[in-house]
C-alpha positions as CSV (number, residue, x, y, z in Angstrom):
1,M,5.4,-19.3,-9.5
2,P,5.7,-15.8,-10.9
3,S,7.9,-13.3,-8.9
4,I,6.2,-10.4,-7.1
5,P,7.5,-7.9,-9.7
6,K,6.0,-9.9,-12.6
7,L,2.7,-10.2,-10.7
8,L,2.6,-6.4,-10.2
9,R,3.3,-5.7,-13.8
10,A,0.5,-8.1,-14.9
11,G,-1.8,-6.3,-12.4
12,T,-0.8,-3.0,-13.9
13,W,-1.4,-4.1,-17.4
14,L,-4.9,-5.5,-16.4
15,V,-6.2,-2.4,-14.5
16,S,-5.0,-0.1,-17.3
17,K,-7.1,-2.0,-19.8
18,L,-10.3,-2.2,-17.7
19,P,-12.8,0.7,-16.8
20,R,-11.5,2.2,-13.5
21,S,-15.0,1.9,-12.0
22,L,-15.0,-1.8,-12.6
23,C,-11.6,-2.2,-11.0
24,Y,-12.7,-0.2,-7.9
25,A,-15.8,-2.3,-7.6
26,A,-13.8,-5.5,-7.8
27,A,-11.4,-4.2,-5.2
28,R,-14.1,-3.0,-2.8
29,L,-15.5,-6.7,-2.9
30,W,-12.1,-8.1,-2.4
31,G,-11.8,-5.8,0.6
32,E,-15.0,-7.2,2.0
33,I,-13.7,-10.7,1.5
34,Q,-10.4,-9.8,3.2
35,F,-12.3,-8.3,6.1
36,R,-14.2,-11.5,6.7
37,F,-11.4,-14.0,6.4
38,D,-8.1,-12.2,7.3
39,R,-8.5,-12.6,11.1
40,K,-5.1,-11.3,12.0
41,R,-5.2,-8.0,10.2
42,R,-8.8,-7.5,11.1
43,A,-7.9,-8.0,14.8
44,A,-5.1,-5.5,14.5
45,L,-7.4,-2.8,13.1
46,L,-10.0,-3.4,15.7
47,K,-7.4,-3.2,18.5
48,N,-6.1,0.2,16.9
49,L,-9.7,1.4,16.9
50,S,-10.3,0.4,20.5
51,F,-7.3,2.7,21.6
52,I,-8.5,5.5,19.4
53,F,-12.2,5.2,20.6
54,P,-11.9,3.4,24.0
55,S,-15.6,4.1,24.7
56,S,-16.8,2.8,21.2
57,T,-18.9,-0.4,20.9
58,P,-17.6,-3.6,19.1
59,S,-20.2,-2.9,16.3
60,E,-19.0,0.6,15.8
61,R,-15.4,-0.5,15.5
62,K,-16.4,-3.4,13.2
63,R,-18.1,-1.0,10.8
64,M,-15.0,1.3,10.7
65,A,-12.7,-1.7,10.1
66,R,-14.8,-3.1,7.3
67,R,-14.7,0.3,5.5
68,A,-10.9,0.4,6.1
69,F,-10.5,-2.9,4.3
70,R,-12.6,-1.7,1.4
71,I,-10.6,1.5,1.1
72,F,-7.3,-0.1,1.3
73,A,-8.3,-2.5,-1.5
74,M,-9.4,0.3,-3.6
75,N,-6.1,2.2,-3.0
76,A,-4.3,-0.8,-4.4
77,V,-5.9,-0.1,-7.7
78,D,-4.3,3.3,-7.9
79,F,-1.0,1.8,-6.8
80,L,-1.1,-0.6,-9.8
81,L,-2.0,2.3,-12.1
82,A,0.7,4.7,-10.8
83,P,3.4,3.9,-13.6
84,T,0.8,4.7,-16.3
85,L,-0.4,8.0,-15.0
86,S,0.7,11.3,-16.3
87,R,1.3,14.4,-14.1
88,E,-2.0,15.9,-15.3
89,E,-3.9,12.7,-14.5
90,I,-2.4,12.5,-11.0
91,L,-3.3,16.1,-10.2
92,A,-6.9,15.5,-11.6
93,M,-7.4,12.7,-9.1
94,V,-6.6,14.8,-6.0
95,E,-8.3,17.9,-4.3
96,G,-5.8,19.8,-2.3
97,R,-6.5,21.7,0.8
98,G,-4.0,23.5,3.1
99,D,-1.0,22.7,0.8
100,E,0.0,26.3,0.3
101,A,3.2,25.6,2.3
102,L,4.5,23.5,-0.5
103,D,4.6,26.5,-2.7
104,E,5.8,28.9,0.0
105,L,8.7,26.7,1.2
106,A,9.8,25.4,-2.2
107,G,13.6,25.4,-2.6
108,R,14.1,26.2,1.2
109,G,14.3,22.7,2.7
110,L,11.2,20.9,4.1
111,I,10.3,17.7,5.9
112,I,7.0,16.4,4.7
113,L,5.6,13.9,7.3
114,S,2.8,11.5,6.9
115,A,1.5,8.2,8.3
116,H,0.2,4.9,7.1
117,L,-2.8,6.9,6.4
118,G,-5.0,7.0,3.3
119,N,-2.9,6.3,0.3
120,W,0.7,7.3,1.2
121,D,2.0,5.8,-2.0
122,F,-0.2,8.0,-4.1
123,A,0.7,11.0,-1.8
124,G,4.3,10.7,-3.0
125,L,3.1,10.9,-6.6
126,W,1.0,13.8,-5.9
127,L,3.7,15.7,-4.3
128,W,5.9,15.0,-7.3
129,A,3.1,16.2,-9.6
130,K,3.0,19.4,-7.5
131,G,6.6,20.1,-8.1
132,V,8.2,18.7,-4.9
133,R,11.7,17.4,-5.4
134,G,13.9,15.6,-3.0
135,K,14.0,12.2,-1.4
136,A,11.2,9.9,-0.1
137,V,12.2,7.2,2.4
138,A,10.6,3.7,1.6
139,E,10.1,1.5,4.6
140,M,12.4,-1.3,3.4
141,I,16.1,-2.0,3.0
142,E,17.9,-1.7,-0.4
143,Q,18.3,-5.5,-0.6
144,D,14.5,-6.2,-0.3
145,E,13.0,-7.5,-3.5
146,W,10.2,-4.9,-3.1
147,F,12.7,-2.0,-3.1
148,E,13.1,-1.8,-6.9
149,V,9.4,-2.4,-7.4
150,F,8.6,0.5,-5.1
151,R,11.1,2.7,-7.0
152,R,9.2,2.1,-10.2
153,Y,5.8,2.5,-8.7
154,R,6.4,5.4,-6.3
155,G,9.4,7.3,-7.7
156,R,9.6,9.8,-10.6
157,E,12.5,11.9,-11.9
158,G,13.4,14.4,-9.3
159,L,11.9,12.5,-6.4
160,E,14.2,9.7,-5.4
161,I,13.1,6.7,-3.4
162,V,15.7,5.8,-0.9
163,P,15.7,2.8,1.6
164,I,15.0,3.1,5.3
165,N,18.7,2.4,6.0
166,A,19.7,5.4,3.8
167,I,22.7,7.2,5.3
168,P,21.2,10.2,7.4
169,M,23.8,12.5,5.7
170,S,22.3,12.0,2.4
171,L,18.9,13.2,3.7
172,A,20.6,16.2,5.5
173,R,22.3,17.2,2.3
174,C,19.0,17.1,0.4
175,L,17.6,19.5,2.9
176,R,20.5,21.8,2.9
177,E,20.3,22.0,-0.8
178,G,16.7,23.1,-0.5
179,G,15.0,19.8,-1.3
180,A,12.2,18.0,0.5
181,V,12.5,14.8,2.6
182,I,9.3,12.7,2.8
183,L,8.9,10.5,5.8
184,I,6.3,8.2,7.3
185,G,6.5,8.8,11.1
186,D,3.9,6.5,12.8
187,R,6.0,3.2,13.1
188,D,9.4,2.5,14.6
189,L,10.7,-0.1,12.2
190,T,14.4,0.2,13.2
191,G,14.0,-0.3,16.8
192,A,15.8,2.9,17.6
193,G,12.7,5.1,18.3
194,F,11.0,6.3,21.5
195,P,7.9,5.5,23.3
196,A,5.0,8.0,23.5
197,R,1.4,8.2,24.5
198,F,-0.9,7.8,21.5
199,F,-4.6,8.2,22.2
200,S,-5.4,5.9,25.1
201,G,-2.3,3.7,24.6
202,E,1.4,3.9,24.0
203,R,3.4,3.2,20.9
204,R,7.0,3.6,19.6
205,F,7.8,6.3,17.0
206,P,11.0,6.9,14.8
207,R,13.3,9.8,15.9
208,G,14.4,10.8,12.4
209,A,12.0,13.6,11.5
210,G,12.5,15.4,14.9
211,A,16.2,14.9,14.7
212,L,16.6,16.3,11.2
213,A,14.3,19.2,11.8
214,A,16.0,20.2,15.1
215,R,19.6,19.9,13.8
216,L,19.1,21.6,10.5
217,R,16.3,24.0,11.6
218,V,13.9,23.0,8.8
219,P,10.1,23.0,9.4
220,V,7.9,19.8,9.3
221,L,4.8,19.9,7.3
222,P,2.4,17.1,8.4
223,G,-0.1,15.9,5.7
224,C,-1.9,12.9,4.2
225,V,-3.8,12.0,1.0
226,V,-7.0,10.2,2.0
227,R,-9.8,8.7,0.0
228,K,-13.0,10.7,0.1
229,N,-15.4,7.8,-0.1
230,T,-15.9,4.4,-1.6
231,R,-17.9,5.4,-4.5
232,I,-16.6,3.7,-7.6
233,T,-17.5,6.5,-10.0
234,E,-15.7,9.3,-8.0
235,K,-13.7,11.2,-10.5
236,K,-11.5,13.0,-8.0
237,P,-11.3,10.3,-5.3
238,Y,-8.5,11.8,-3.1
239,L,-8.3,14.7,-0.7
240,A,-4.7,15.9,0.1
241,L,-4.6,17.7,3.4
242,G,-1.7,19.8,4.9
243,F,-1.8,20.4,8.6
244,P,-0.2,23.3,10.6
245,L,3.7,23.6,10.1
246,I,5.8,22.5,13.0
247,Y,8.7,24.9,13.4
248,P,12.0,24.0,14.9
249,E,12.8,27.4,16.5
250,N,13.4,27.1,20.3
251,R,12.8,23.3,20.1
252,N,15.2,20.5,20.6
253,E,14.9,17.1,19.1
254,E,12.7,15.6,21.9
255,E,10.4,18.6,21.7
256,M,10.1,18.4,18.0
257,N,9.3,14.7,18.1
258,A,6.6,15.4,20.8
259,E,4.9,17.9,18.5
260,I,5.2,15.4,15.6
261,V,3.4,12.7,17.6
262,K,0.6,15.2,18.4
263,A,0.2,16.0,14.7
264,L,0.2,12.3,13.8
265,E,-2.5,11.8,16.4
266,G,-4.6,14.7,15.0
267,M,-4.4,13.1,11.5
268,V,-5.4,9.7,12.6
269,A,-8.2,11.0,14.7
270,R,-9.6,12.7,11.6
271,F,-9.5,9.6,9.6
272,P,-9.4,6.6,11.9
273,D,-10.8,4.2,9.3
274,Q,-7.9,4.9,7.0
275,W,-5.1,4.3,9.4
276,F,-3.7,1.1,7.7
277,V,-1.4,-0.3,10.4
278,F,-2.0,-4.0,10.4
279,Q,0.5,-4.9,13.0
280,D,-0.1,-5.0,16.8
281,E,2.6,-2.6,18.0
282,W,0.9,-1.3,21.1
283,L,3.1,-1.4,24.2
């Protein structure tokens, strides 16, 4: 059986040869099939939505979950295309709003925080295309066979993909030198995080963003890159949104992390059908 890297390379070759609208249409259909037959992941999304909207009806949650599967599959097309896209092509696919802080804080040290929301892989490419340089933390260890694949598909010169077990000092050094550190902050994958209220339930969150921000006195910019719709002919399919900066002045690590959780909740509330956490991690 072909290895995962070989399958991904084959997928990249295929989607680069076909009309993008055809690829999106096929992906949308695949998303519908997955919604119908992938019971475990469907149940996880429905449970997430029940905590976000506790007064919603089952049919309302089912409709949002179906749309989530379609969008997730369409996003996979752009993940496969990533190595073939130029800077200009990446920028042409995204409409930016509220991203002025990227220019204002360039070269001064910045933590960019997102969630498993929209297309976080493409978000890294868009940030690189916008001129952001630094380190992006991938949610895997260096020995994982996926790691080198993600380096190829998500990384570009000047934006290094580092494993989740990266030495914190290397991230701190990047920030001190004026670079950016990109983190996904809605899942505690190391087990060293903290519990916090999230919508009508409770989840665990990583400490890293708040700890780095409080210790080094660098701001946190929450943001996401989400899909505008499921139309297969959309020329600019993504919307990049920056949310209000979280400043570390007069805040310790716990207070910074509390503000970060609020920001994550605000992002998810705005795009609940694009929060792609397929694991049941509610406490």
